[in-house]
N, C-alpha and C positions, 0 to 999 in steps of 0.2 A: 673510587670516586667516594663523592661527598654528600653531607647533611644538608638540609635548607628547607624552611618554610613556616607560616608562623601561625597556628590557630590557636585561640585562648580557651584555655581549658583550667580552673581554679584546681591546685594541687591539693591535699587534705593539709590541715592544718588550722590552728588556729589565728586569726588576723588581730593586731592591735587594735584597740578603739581610741581616734586620737584624745577624745574627752576623759581617758583614763591620764595622760601624757602632758608633763609640764612642756612649756613652751619652748626651752632649749631640745628638748625630747622629737618636740614637732618638729621642728628645725630640723635637727638631724636625719628625721626620718623624711622629711621633703628631699632634702637633699639629695641622701643617698637613691632616692628613686625616680629623680629628675634623671631623663636620657642616659641609663644604665641597663645593660645588658649582663646576667650575672648565671652563675650554678649555685642553686641551692642543694646541698647535699644532707640537709635535716629533713628537705620533702621532698628530696629525689626529682626537682622538678625547676626550669629555666624560668629565673625573675625579668621580667620586663618592667622598669622603672618602678620595682619593688615588688612588684604585683605576679603572680604565676602561670604562666603561660609553657602551651606545647605550640608545634608547628608543623605545618602539612607545607609539605614543599615541592618545587619540580626544577629539575635541571633546562637550561635552555644554553646555549653557546655562541654569544654575540660574531663568533668568525664563522660561523656554519651557516649565518641568516644576512640575508642581504638587510642594509640598513635599512630601506623603504619599510620591510617590513619587519621590524622590531616591533611597534608600536603594536599591530594587527596579534605577533604572536604573543606578548603580555597581557595584553588585553583579554585573550581567548584563556589564558592561565589565570587571571585573577578571576576569569566569569567562570572557572572550572569550581572555582572555591577555594584556590590556594591563596595566602597571602604571603607566602617567599619563593624566592628562585633562587636555586644553585647556578653558580656563574662562574668558570673557571676563565684563565689568565694565561695562555700559552706565549709563554716569551718568548720565542721564537718567529711571531707574527708580528711580534712588536719592534723584534731587535737583530733583523736580517742582517745586520754587517757590525764589527764588535764598535758600540759606542755611537749607533748613528738608531735612530729611534724615529717609530711613526706611530702616531695615536692619532691620525686625523679618518676621515672619510669611513670605511668599515671598522677601523680600528681605533675608534672614537670609545675608549672603554668609560672616559667620563660621560660622555653624550650618553650611553647607556645606561649609568645610574642614574642619570638624569631622569631617564626617562620609567624605570620602574620606581622612581621615588614620586615622580608624578602621577604613576596609577595607582599608588597607594601600596606600592610591594615592601617589603621588606627584603633582604640580599643577605644571601650564604657565599660568599667569596673563597675563591678556592686559587690563589697567585702564585704557587706551588714554591717553587719555580721547575718542580717535575709535578705535571699534569696525569701522564697515560691518555685516559681521553681517547684512545684509538687516533689521535691525533701526530702526523707526522716526529718521530724521534719523541715520544711523549712531551710535546713541549720545550725540552732543550735544543737550544739555536746547533743544527750542525755544525758551524765555527769552534765552538768548544774541540771538537774532532783535528781539526788544525792540529793540534799537541797529540801525537798518536798516545800517547802513555798517559795520555791522563784517565785520571779514576772516577767517570760519571758517579754524582749520589755519593760523596764521601768528602771525608776531611782532607781530600789532597790539595796544597795550596792552591793550584790553578784553576781547579774547580771553585775553589771558595772565591779568587778575588773576581770570578765571573760573574758567579751569583752576588757578591755583597754591589758589585758596580747595578748591577738589576735590579738587585730591590731599592736602592739608595734614589732610584730615579723613579722605580713603580710605587714604592708605599706611602711618599708622601703626595703621590697624586691622590691615593686610597684613602689618607688618613682624614682631609674635610667631609668624607662620605661617611666617617665610623657614625655609628646610631650614639654615640658618647658627644660626637662633636655637630649633632642635628640633623647627622644621614641617614641611610638606610639598613649600612651593612649591619648587620645584628652579631656577625660572626666571622672568622676569618682561619681557613686551614690551615697547616703547616707541613710542607711536603707533601706526598700522597701515596697512600699505600706501602707508608714505606719500607713495612714489614716481610713484603713479596722479594724483597731484593737484598741478594744476596749478602752484600757488606754489612749491615747490620751494625752501624756505626753511629753511636752514639753521642760520637764527640762532633760528629756532623747535625743532628737533632740539636744540641744543646747551644749551634753554632746558629743555627736558624731561630732558634727562640729567643735568642741574645738580640738576634740582629730585628725580628717582630716588635720586640717589645722596646728597644732603643728607636726604633723610627714610626710606631702606632701608638707607643704609650702603654701602660699599666691597666689598661680598664678593657682591652678589648678583649673578648670572649675568642681565645685559640683551640683548635680542635686538631685531635686524628683523626683519620680513618683507618683501619684496615678488616680485611675477610675476619670471621669466625676462628680461623684455627689460630692456636695455643701459640705457636713459632713463631706466623706471622704480625700476635697479637705482644710478644716478646719484644721482637724489635722495632716493631714500629709506633711503641707508645712511649712516652718520656714525661716525668712529673712535670707539672706545669704545664700539660696539655690535655685538655679533657679527651678521652680516646671514646671514640665512638665508632660502630660495625656496618658492613653490608653483608646485605642478602636479599635474593629473589623469592620470589612466591614459589608454592609449592612444599616449605619444610615446619616443621614445629616451630613457633615464632619462638615461644614461650623459653625452649631450651636454647636456642639460638641467641637468647638475649639476655640467659647464662654467662656466654662469652663476653660477653661486655662488662656482666658483671665480678668476672675472676679478675679486671683490671682495674674497674673504677667499681668497686662494691658500694659505693653512694651514688646521686646522680639521677638525670634523667634518663631514661632509656632511648637511645636515639640510633636508629640505621639509615647512614647518611647518604645512602646507595639502595635503594630499591628499587630492583630491575622491573622496571614494566615490558620488555622486549630485548630483543641482544641485535650483538652488529652480525653484519654479512661480509664474507671472505670472498673474491674470486673462485670461481668453481664449486661454491658449495652453494645448497638448495637456502633458500631466502629464508632467514629467520622469524620466526613467530611465535607471543606468547599470548592463549586464549584471556579475551578480559574476563570472564569469569572469575578463572586462576587469579590475574593483576586482582580485579577487586577483590575475593575473596581475603586475600593474603593481606592487604591493606586494612580492610575492615578489622582483620586478627591483629594487627601491630594498635592500630588506634584502639582498640578495647581493653589495651595496656595501658593504655596511656602514653605511650611512646610517640617521642617527634621524630618524621619522618620525611625523605625526601626520596620523591620519585626520578628515576636514571633511567632513559631520556623523560620527558613532559615532552619537549618538542627537540627531533635529532637534527634537521635540517641534512644539509650536505659539502660535505669533502669536496668545496671546490679547487681548480687548481690543481695541487702538489702536495696538498693534504693532508690527506688521509695517510696513515702510518697502516702497523704491522704486527702481527703476532710471530712466533717463530713455537709452536709446537711442533715436536720431532721434524718440521720442515720451516719454510718460512712462508706466510700468510698473508699478501699483503688484502687489506680491507676495502672495500667499493668506494663508489664516488657517491653513493649514496649512504646516508648517513640516517635513513627513515628509523631504523632502529624498532620497527612496529608499534612505537609511540604510542601515547594518545592524541596526538597533535601528529598528521602525518610529515614527510619529510615539506608538501608544498603548505603546511601549517593550517591543514582541516581540522576539522574535529571527526574525531572515528566513534566504534560503537564500543570501545575500552573507553573513550575519557565522557563519554554517558556514563556507563557503570561506574568506572571512579566517582563522577559527579553525585551522581546516587550515595554511593558510600559516604562521604564528606558529608552531606546533608543529614548525616544520623547524628552527626557530631558536633555541629556548627551550623546556622547559617550560612544561606548561598547568597550571593550576593544579587541585589533587584535588576531583572532585566533579561533579554536574550542574550544567549551564545550569539555572536558574529559569525555570521553562514563561511561558508568554504570561500578562500578565493575565483572569482572565477577564471577558467581556463578555457585557451581557443586549441584548436586541431586547424594548423595553417593548413597542413594538407604538406603534400609531396614537392619538393624542393630539386632541382638538376643542381649537380655539380660539374664542375669540368677539373680535368689533371691541368694544375697551375707549373707544378714543376719535380724533378725527383730532387729529394734532400741534398745528395752528393751534386747537387746541379748548382746551388744558390747556398755554399758554405760561404765564398764572401760576404753575404748580407747576414748569413746567423754569425760568424764569428769574423766579425770587422779587422780585432786586433791580430789575425793569423793564427794558427797553432804553435803551441810548446813543441820543442825537441826532446826528447828524452832516451836515454838507451833501452830503457825498459817502461811497462805501465806505467802511470801512476793513478791515482785512484782522486775520485769526485774530492775528495777533502784539501787534499795535495797540489791541486790548481784552483782549487776556493770556490770551486762550483759546490753550489747548494744542492738546487735542485732538479730535474729535467734531463737533460740526453747532454751527453760526450761523443765525439767520433773521435775513435783510434785508427790510426792508418798506418801502413807500413808496405813495403813491396815482398812478393815470395823471392827468396834468395837465390831457387833453384828453378829449373824447368821439372814440372811434374806431370807426367805426359799420363800415368795412372793414376789412380785415385790415392790420396794420400790422408791422411788420419788430422785433422784441425783440431785442437784439443787444448780443455783448460783445465786446472787443478780444481778439486773438489771446492764446494761453496768461493771459488774465486771470479765468477760472473754476477755482479748485483746491478742490476737485478735481473735485465734478458740483455742478450745480446746478438743485434741482426748482422748476418754477415752477408758481404759482397765481397764477389771477386770480381775486375777488372770491370766492374760497375752493375754485375748481373749481382742478383738476390742469389743468394745459396741455402738459407734459412736461417733458423735460431739456436742460440742457447741459452740455457735459464740457469737460473740458481735451482737447485737441489733439484734439475730435471734434467733435459740432453745436453750432455757437456764436450760430446763430439759431431763434427761432420765431415765427409768423404769431399773432397775438392780436387779439381784439378787446375792446370794454368801451365803458364809461362814464365819464364827467370824476368823479373822487374814487374810482374801482376802486380797492379793497384791491391792488397786487401782492406777493406775496410769492415769495422766493428761499430755498431753506434748501440753505445750502451745504454741503457735505459734505468735511472732512479722510480721503483714501483712504490716507494713511502719506506723510511728509517722505523725498524723495530721500534713499538714504544710501552712494549711488558715486559719485563722481565729483567734476566743479567744482561741482553744480548742487545741493549740499548747504544753501544758504540757501533756502528753499524754502518761500516765504512760502503762506500757504494763506488761501481765502477769497474774495470779490472785490479783485481785483488793480487794476481799474478800472471805469472808469463805465459803468453799465447804460445803451442809448442805446433809443429807439422813434424809428424811421424816423431815426437818426442824431441826435435831439436829446439830449441827456445827462440823465436822469434824478436828480433832486436828493433834498434832505429825508429822509432814511432814517431808521427809527428799527431798531435791529442788538439782537437778544438772544441774547446767546452762553448755549447753553443745558447746564444742569448736570441732563443727561439720568440719568446716573450716578450720584450722588449721588442724586436723586429715589426709583430703584429701589432701590441700597444700603438706603436709607432705608424699605421694604415699600409703594412707592408699584410701581402702582399697582392692586396685590391689597387695601391696606388701606383703599382710599377707594371712594366710591359710583358705577357705569359713568357715563360720560357716554350722553346718548344722541346720537345722529346719523342724520339723515336724508340723509347725502352718501352716494354710492356707495363702492367699495370701490378707486380708483384717489387716488393722491397718498399721501405720510408720514402713517403712523397707527401706532395700537401695539393691537397684539394681544394676547390674556393667557388662560390655562391653566392648569392644575393635574394632576399624575398623581402615582400613589403607585408605590413600587416594590414588590414582590412579598417583602418579607423582609429584601431584599439589594441594596445599593448599588453595583454594577458597573458598570466602563468601559460608557458607548455611543456609537453616534454616532445623529445626528439630522438627519434630511431635509428638506431642503422642498419636496414637490410642487407644482408650480404656479405657487410664490412666485416675488417678482423680485428682489430684492436686501432687503439689509437688517441687521438686528443684533439678538443673541440674548443674554440673560440667564435663567439657570436658578439662584432661589433667591439672586438680586440678585450673582451672578457674570458680570462679562461674558464670553463665550467668544467671541465675536470677530464676523466680517464674514463672512456669506452672500450669494453673487450666482450664482443658480440658471441665470440667461439666460448668464449669461459663460462660467462655469466656471472650469477642469475639476472643479473643487471642486467635489462635491454635498454632502457630510457635513460636519458641526462634528464633532470629538470633544468627547464630554463627560465630564470625569474622573469616577470613581465619588466620590470624594472631595466632591466637590462637591455629592452627594444627598445626600437627608433620607431615611431608615428609620422610619417609625413616621407620620409626619405628610405633607401634599402638599410636593407640590415647585412652586413658582412657575414658571413660564413668562411671560416677557416679550418680544415682538418689534416692533420699530420697523420697518415696513415702508415702502418708499419709495418705489416705484413703484406697485405693484397685489398686494394678495392675492388670491387664489382665491377663489373662488365658495362652497365649503364650506373654511374654513381649517382643514387639519390638518396635524401633523407628524407622520413616521413616524422610529420609533428603531429602531435597526439594530443587528446585534451585528458587521460588518466596516464600513469605509468606503468609499467610491465617491470614485472621485479622478480619474477621466479620461473625464469626459464635457464636450466644448466645446460649446456651442449658438450660440455668436455665428456670425454671418457664415451663418447658417442649416448648417451642418455639423455634424456630430454622431460622435463620434469615442465606440471601444465603451470599457464602462464596465470 
């Protein structure tokens, strides 16, 4: 992750006096100082318009914040004493299919940049092409994997061709926003923490450097960010790109900056990602970092005259299917909430940590005049009753209107060009199975969860790095269905080529099953078009177990305030309100127990339509509970319950 922010602090060194200079020299000096950001290797600082400065910045991701809330979050960052924000550009958020670009609505990057400028904030832009950010596939589009042998983040010609195409669309949009052209972007990061990637391909970095220079010009300040490990700094840095580092609180700041000095003996000290908190994984405790600890580390950094970007200052939410995953001995998907225990909460509210940070900043520069904007109002809309609409297996005609793909053996999501969500795999039992037989898949071939139905009865679940067998009985010709869920592609490390679906053959007592029908499900398309609320309910005689849709409505009491929805007794699934995909819930696994519902999603004066896809089993009485506060820290896996 990377650097950004700007607080003005003069670096040591004499300043020339205009009276002692000739008119020509003065004109040259003014030309140099006009709209420029540079590195001063003599005085070990940045120059802005020829004047030394350093920044105090914070990270915010426009893709994780509803557009109506952009101004509120940015204003709170400004009032915290930040003069700069650091912003990622997720490639896959804008080019979801090759050559099809979307910069509208929540994806309107230039509108976001215009808003930062309006509020007087500078910007440090991180356009990738890889960003990590715990975002789906680190921001790389899943369609890159349509070429199965592609080597991502390397000089592979297929990868570079896609990158070049994207940069030729993105960077010309960025160029007018550069500080040198009257905008507010003071620096641009190339790639991201590349030293942590196995490839160590300097040719790739040189290619990116050439592309950024060709499309943005020779004056823009380009930089890299890596950890303080020597090996990562060796592979992640390149002459022509200013090298910065990242680290969190609780360490010896002077020693950590020594790592930067080994690759950048001169120039400003920069921590591009000073961690104010950490991300959450499903099934683990909610991460938290003490405000005092974060504040002390920030003060130590600022006392050295260093520039710093706080990652995150406002985390936001992984709506829809955008959360990524890590792989640390096992697959670890990231929660829907990206609260990050950041100074501004997931809902954008100032925290104790924000005020501790603000106090530290006030020791080094004046704070903006005026009060901190308050927390946005929340409303507990209370209990809402839902009813079962239909089992997923009964609405395949709606969810896959083009019909299934036939294949002898299973195909991956990528092979059938499905990026996110769900795919149903269907075959038939080849023989009678009066006694329980073992349904199994090879290790690492269920990506990421497989919900198994036999003769339309739910049998259980197979899971990546978890349970890989089920015992089943049935008759020859019985339909075997497996609903595969993509829980988010790995976003960091060597495993970012993270194929989804069934990656190997499913076997019955070690004999592979064949003759599959594969249904790529377009659930979001159907829900956005008003289904199932605009459709007649389906009758279903089956019980509550297995994948099924539930619907309900509620009305707001004349206001549309932010809220949080809890799923008492539910297992795991996906939630839409008024067609907006709010993300995954996983009550049984935790720690996150509520989903954030922005008020901008809700309607006033007409019903709000709720659609739930429950994957494992709904409660006997299907209810949702809308609260005015989040519940983050209850982990129910492994029969352990943490406090809320």
